[in-house]
LODREN-160974 format. One record per residue (C-alpha): residue in one letter; y negated, x, z. Coordinates in steps of 0.05 Angstrom, whole numbers, padded with zeros to 5 digits, always signed. Example, Ala and Ser with C-alpha at 12.3 -4.5 7.8 and 13.67 -1.06 7.14 Angstrom:
REM residues 2
a+00090+00246+00156s+00021+00273+00143
REM end
This chain:
REM residues 365
m-00030+02670+02599q+00015+02625+02640h+00071+02588+02605a+00093+02519+02626a+00163+02516+02657r+00216+02495+02607v+00243+02426+02622d+00314+02414+02599p+00328+02347+02565p+00374+02298+02600r+00448+02312+02591l+00456+02239+02568e+00400+02193+02546i+00405+02124+02517r+00343+02090+02490n+00335+02015+02479l+00410+02001+02468t+00423+01930+02446r+00489+01897+02427r+00500+01826+02402y+00565+01788+02393e+00564+01724+02352g+00490+01716+02363r+00494+01728+02438v+00458+01788+02468v+00509+01825+02512v+00469+01889+02523d+00393+01879+02521d+00346+01938+02510v+00380+01985+02560s+00351+02055+02571l+00380+02107+02618a+00375+02183+02627i+00425+02225+02666p+00410+02298+02682a+00463+02352+02681g+00511+02347+02740q+00486+02279+02764v+00530+02219+02779t+00498+02154+02757c+00531+02087+02771l+00522+02027+02726l+00532+01971+02777g+00536+01897+02765p+00579+01834+02764s+00634+01824+02712g+00608+01805+02644c+00538+01836+02653g+00547+01887+02596k+00568+01949+02635s+00632+01965+02597t+00600+01948+02530t+00546+02000+02545l+00600+02051+02562r+00638+02036+02497m+00575+02047+02455i+00562+02114+02489a+00635+02134+02478g+00630+02116+02405v+00684+02062+02404d+00632+02007+02394m+00568+02008+02352q+00500+01987+02378d+00456+01939+02338e+00393+01975+02361g+00376+02038+02400t+00396+02111+02402i+00443+02157+02442h+00427+02230+02455v+00466+02287+02487d+00426+02348+02511g+00368+02323+02468a+00408+02319+02404l+00418+02252+02369v+00490+02229+02373c+00484+02159+02346d+00433+02109+02319t+00444+02049+02274q+00453+02095+02213f+00477+02163+02238r+00540+02169+02280i+00578+02229+02307p+00652+02211+02315p+00676+02200+02387e+00720+02262+02389r+00660+02307+02373r+00613+02280+02426s+00638+02324+02484i+00648+02261+02525g+00708+02249+02570l+00735+02179+02585m+00772+02150+02645f+00794+02078+02649q+00825+02035+02703d+00894+02035+02670f+00896+02112+02667a+00924+02107+02595l+00974+02164+02604f+01024+02176+02548p+01091+02154+02578h+01133+02199+02532l+01095+02263+02550s+01103+02305+02613v+01045+02313+02662a+01029+02382+02632a+01031+02354+02561n+00986+02296+02580v+00934+02343+02609a+00939+02390+02549f+00933+02334+02498g+00859+02344+02481l+00860+02420+02484s+00857+02469+02426g+00858+02545+02421p+00910+02597+02444k+00970+02567+02478r+00965+02615+02538a+00893+02593+02550q+00915+02520+02546e+00971+02531+02597d+00923+02567+02645r+00873+02510+02640v+00928+02458+02653r+00957+02495+02712g+00888+02507+02742l+00867+02434+02738l+00933+02408+02765a+00927+02457+02823r+00858+02431+02838v+00883+02359+02841g+00943+02378+02884l+00996+02367+02829e+01016+02438+02811g+01088+02421+02826y+01089+02363+02776l+01082+02399+02709d+01148+02373+02682a+01146+02304+02714f+01133+02241+02672p+01081+02187+02687h+01132+02135+02710e+01155+02183+02764l+01086+02186+02796s+01050+02140+02844g+00986+02105+02824g+00944+02157+02860e+00981+02214+02826q+00973+02182+02758q+00898+02175+02771r+00894+02250+02786v+00931+02267+02722a+00883+02223+02683l+00824+02259+02715a+00854+02327+02698r+00867+02306+02626a+00796+02279+02618l+00766+02344+02647a+00812+02392+02609p+00767+02399+02547q+00707+02412+02593p+00666+02352+02570r+00592+02354+02584i+00594+02280+02603m+00647+02237+02636l+00648+02161+02627m+00689+02124+02680d+00703+02050+02674e+00728+02021+02740p+00775+02081+02747f+00796+02066+02819s+00806+01991+02816g+00882+01997+02807l+00890+02036+02872d+00903+02005+02940n+00848+02010+02992r+00881+02064+03034l+00885+02112+02975r+00819+02094+02942d+00769+02128+02987g+00806+02194+02989i+00816+02197+02914r+00744+02177+02900d+00720+02234+02944e+00768+02284+02912t+00747+02261+02842l+00673+02268+02859e+00683+02338+02887l+00720+02361+02825l+00668+02331+02778k+00612+02366+02816e+00650+02432+02813e+00656+02425+02738g+00582+02409+02732t+00599+02346+02692s+00548+02290+02685v+00580+02224+02702l+00567+02152+02684l+00610+02108+02728v+00618+02033+02716t+00637+01989+02775h+00625+01920+02803e+00635+01945+02875p+00571+01962+02913e+00609+02004+02964e+00638+02048+02909a+00569+02057+02878m+00538+02075+02945r+00594+02124+02960m+00594+02161+02894a+00527+02156+02859d+00466+02200+02861e+00431+02143+02825i+00447+02069+02816a+00427+02027+02756l+00435+01954+02776m+00453+01912+02715r+00449+01836+02706d+00454+01793+02644g+00454+01853+02598r+00393+01887+02628i+00380+01940+02680v+00339+01904+02733q+00331+01962+02783q+00345+02036+02783g+00340+02090+02837a+00375+02128+02893p+00426+02085+02931y+00383+02084+02993n+00323+02058+02955v+00361+02005+02915y+00393+01979+02979n+00330+01981+03023a+00277+01962+02971p+00312+01910+02928v+00275+01881+02869d+00294+01809+02882k+00337+01762+02924a+00397+01770+02877a+00394+01846+02886v+00398+01838+02962a+00456+01789+02955f+00495+01835+02909f+00501+01888+02963s+00515+01844+03023d+00515+01774+03053i+00445+01747+03063n+00409+01696+03105v+00349+01658+03076i+00294+01620+03110h+00240+01583+03072g+00166+01576+03083v+00097+01565+03053v+00044+01619+03052r-00022+01605+03088g-00072+01662+03089a-00020+01717+03077l+00023+01689+03134t+00084+01644+03133d+00103+01600+03192t+00178+01595+03208p+00220+01576+03269f+00225+01652+03280g+00150+01658+03285q+00099+01680+03234f+00117+01730+03179l+00067+01773+03142t+00072+01753+03068p+00015+01790+03033g+00011+01788+02958h+00032+01715+02953p-00021+01662+02940d-00037+01606+02989g+00010+01548+02981a+00065+01590+02949r+00136+01576+02971v+00173+01639+02992d+00243+01659+03013i+00248+01707+03072v+00314+01743+03063f+00351+01786+03114r+00421+01813+03124p+00468+01791+03180q+00467+01860+03213h+00392+01852+03225v+00400+01790+03268s+00396+01800+03343i+00435+01752+03389d+00418+01733+03461f+00448+01684+03510d+00420+01615+03526r+00391+01610+03596g+00385+01537+03613g+00354+01520+03545r+00310+01581+03543g+00317+01646+03504p+00285+01714+03508s+00210+01725+03501p+00180+01740+03433t+00170+01813+03414a+00130+01847+03359q+00194+01877+03330n+00238+01814+03330g+00187+01757+03331t+00203+01690+03363p+00276+01672+03378a+00306+01608+03349r+00366+01571+03378g+00431+01558+03343v+00502+01537+03362v+00564+01579+03346e+00602+01546+03289r+00653+01602+03275a+00668+01673+03298r+00714+01722+03263f+00735+01793+03280m+00730+01836+03216g+00758+01902+03242s+00697+01944+03258e+00651+01885+03271s+00650+01811+03286l+00618+01759+03241v+00588+01699+03277e+00561+01637+03242f+00509+01593+03275r+00485+01522+03259m+00410+01526+03273d+00376+01473+03314h+00312+01471+03273d+00341+01453+03205g+00417+01449+03210e+00425+01510+03164v+00479+01562+03177l+00457+01634+03192r+00504+01693+03199a+00501+01752+03246t+00546+01813+03250v+00558+01848+03316p+00593+01916+03325n+00663+01914+03356v+00692+01850+03385f+00646+01791+03399m+00679+01723+03396p+00637+01669+03429a+00669+01600+03433v+00652+01548+03381g+00594+01504+03407t+00563+01560+03449p+00486+01557+03445m+00453+01624+03432w+00385+01651+03410l+00375+01690+03346s+00318+01738+03329v+00304+01773+03263r+00282+01845+03255r+00214+01839+03221n+00217+01907+03185r+00285+01890+03155c+00263+01826+03120f+00247+01817+03046v+00199+01765+03019f+00207+01736+02948p+00178+01676+02913t+00225+01617+02918g+00267+01609+02856t+00268+01683+02836
REM end
């Protein structure tokens, strides 16, 4: 007789979490499951309910509805509640929250129990892994922001939590430090096998760190999946716009096709007469020079070119951003070009749009 393979429950699972403040729904029926060792990012604009969700999981705020489970065991519902310190959940916040009167070693050891020798070995081992083995006796005010962040990480990991909750932990660091410390933090968390729920409003941070992104808006998760899928198969126009600048052209569906100045677009699934927005990112706009009022020939990949006039060009470091005032409707479209491309204001040029990089949504969604 063949036995079915045993399926472990998610390391962290929240079901139908809801939180209200003064009659206003801040978190609205949020469900999420994180397997052991996975990094999930709760991504969304400020005020969308991300941090409130984190506080409920940590146990410092109480949900009005829903349940929280760790390794399949109930941690909290609206009646039963395990105290925060017994949930095996670590916390990291943007202000690091180090104790100023304690040394680095004492900060890291704060949540530990058991034999003193074992505590000291754990502290030394973690500080060595974050490159701070020489700072045992230093105090937080003697450290840089990046060093303080590493101490906070070591302290959060010291009790070997099964789950780590991180609320904008890198926002206080300057850009030069941030990428390196994010990568070091992720490597250490993976080594420890810790499941991570990271809250951020920065798409780049979510794409860099997460195995899975849960995109949150107005208290609800609107889309969830691997970073590649969330970026390349967005659920609506706002989801596209959250990750990058967008261009939008408008049209009306006729027989599953929509006529635009860039040629016809396939728009199946939308009824005849429906108004649609065709959305595309600036990096998917091709630019060509004007040749006596004529542009390049149409292609299957890029459709029909449309003419515009350069309104502004800016060099952004690794790419150039060029804004065009389009002849057909006076709207501004943006294109990004690798390296330096700075055409003079007033220069006429022809723009084409990659067909397979466009998204079609009903107008108004």
